[in-house]
N, C-alpha and C positions, 0 to 999 in steps of 0.2 A: 359161598353157597348157603352158609348157615345165616348171613346177614339177609339174603333173599328170602329165606323163609320166615324170618322174623318180620321183615318189612310187609310181605304179602300174607301173613298167617291169617287174618280175618277173611280174607277173599278165598284162600285156599281151604279153610274149614267150611265156608259157605258152599263152595263148588263140590267138596267132598261130600257133605251132608246131602246136598241137593242130588247128585248123582246116585249115591248109595240108596237113598229113600226112593227116587224115581225108578231107578232100575228093579229094585225090590218090589214095588207096587206093580209095575208093569209085569214083572215075572209072575206073581200071583195072580193078576188079572187074565194073563194069557193061560195059566193052569185052569183057571175057572171056564174060560172060553173053550178050552180043548175038551171039556165034558160034553160039548154039543157036536153033532155030527152034520157038518156042513153039506156033505154028499146027500144027506136025507133033507136038507134044508131046514134043519132045526134052529129055532130062534132061542137066544139064551133069555134066561128069566128076567134079566134087568132090562133088556131091550123090549120084552113082552110087556113088563110092568109100565114102561114109559110110554108105550103105544095105548095100553089101556087107560092109562090117567090122561093122556092127551084126548083120546076118545071120549072120556067123561067129561072133560072141559067142553068140548065141542057140543056134546049131547045136552050139557046144561044150558048152552045157548040155542038149544032147538035145531041143531043141524042134522040130527037122525044119522049118525055115523055108525057104520058097521066095519068091524075088524075081521080079517081073515088071514091066514098064513098064505104067504106068496107060494104059487106052486112050482116055481123054477129058481128060486134062490132063497137064502135065509134072511127073510124079512117079513114084516107084517104090512098088509096092504090095508089102507084106509078107503072105505066106499062112501059116497053120498049118492043116493038114488041109484044104486048098482053100478056107478062108474067110479073107476079106481081114480083116487085124487092124489095121494102120496104113498110111498112105501117108506117104511121106517126099518133101517138096517142098524147093525151093531154100532156104527159110528154116530148114529143120532142119540144114543143114550147118555152122552156128555161124561162117561166114565173117564176117557183119556183127559178131559179138561179138569175133572175132579183129582185125578192123580197129579197132574201138573200143579194145581193149586196145593195140594197137600204136600208135595215135595218141596215147594218153595216156603211154606209156612214151617215145615220141619227144619229146613236150612237155616232159617232165621228163629228158630224155637227160643221160646222163653221158659217160664215155669211149665211143667209137665201138664197139670190140670187145665191151666189156662190155654196152652196149645192144644191140647185134645178138644177142649169145648170149642175153641175158635175153627178148628178143622171140621168138626161135626157141624157147626152153625154154617160154615162156608159151603160145605158139600150139600146141605140141606137147601141153602139159597140156590146153588147151581142147579140142583135137581128141579126144584120148583120153577125156576126161570127156564129151564130147558123143556119142561112139560108146556108151560106157557108159550115158549118160542115155537114149538112144534103145532100147537093149536092155532096160533096166530098166523103162522106160515101156511098152515092148511087153509084158513079162512082166506087169506090173500090169494092162495092159488085158486080158490073157488071163484073169487070175484075179480082177479086181477092176473090172470094166468100169463099174460105178456110180460109182467114183471118178475118171473120166476127167477131168473138169474140174479137179479138185483137183490131180491129178498133172501134166497136161499144161500147165495155165495158171498154177499157183501153185507147187508144190513144185519141179519141176525147174528151172523159170526162175529161182527164188530160189536154188537151189543153185549153178547155173552162174554167175549174176551175183555171187553170194556169193564164189565161188572167184576170179573175175577182180578183184573188189574187193580181196580178200586179197592177190592178186599184185601189185596196185597198191600196197597199203601196204608190202609188203616191198620193192618198188623203191624207193619214195620214202624209206623210212627206212633201208635198208641199203646200197642200191648206187647211187643217182643223184647223191649228194654234195650233195642239196638241204639236208639237215639240218645240213651243215658250213657251207654258205653262209649260211643264215639265222642260224646260232649265231654267226658271226663279226660279224653286223651290230649 
């Protein structure tokens, strides 16, 4: 049994760090969400911020978007010419993707300052791409409604998770020091 732990120690450490950080971040995010009353259709502040920023991007491109709270669920509706185009729910704010990204970086952590800066950089990139994703998806739905399923369920998730995967690869290969640790063995 001891030989087993020695042999798989790097993997078990990675798994333990990943699970501990992921569950901890999910726990605190859930505490944050519990502050908002879903029975009163309250929208959490992060989702509202993402909706506002996505609306700002669209308004910059002269779409004349208006945002309003949904009257029968916890979400924000985005309107163009008094027609609801999209609704932005808690799952659209990309926090779950940011948590997954962060847990992976912590599991392959390097130096504390470098790890912290990379996590902040990655979360910022994910946030900006998510705001852009919602704006582009809204534009797509305005002009190509028939492709809603393709855009919402396939293209944009593939893009955002592809970027996260790319950020992970950069971290592991350039910054975490993992490649140096495994090369010396």
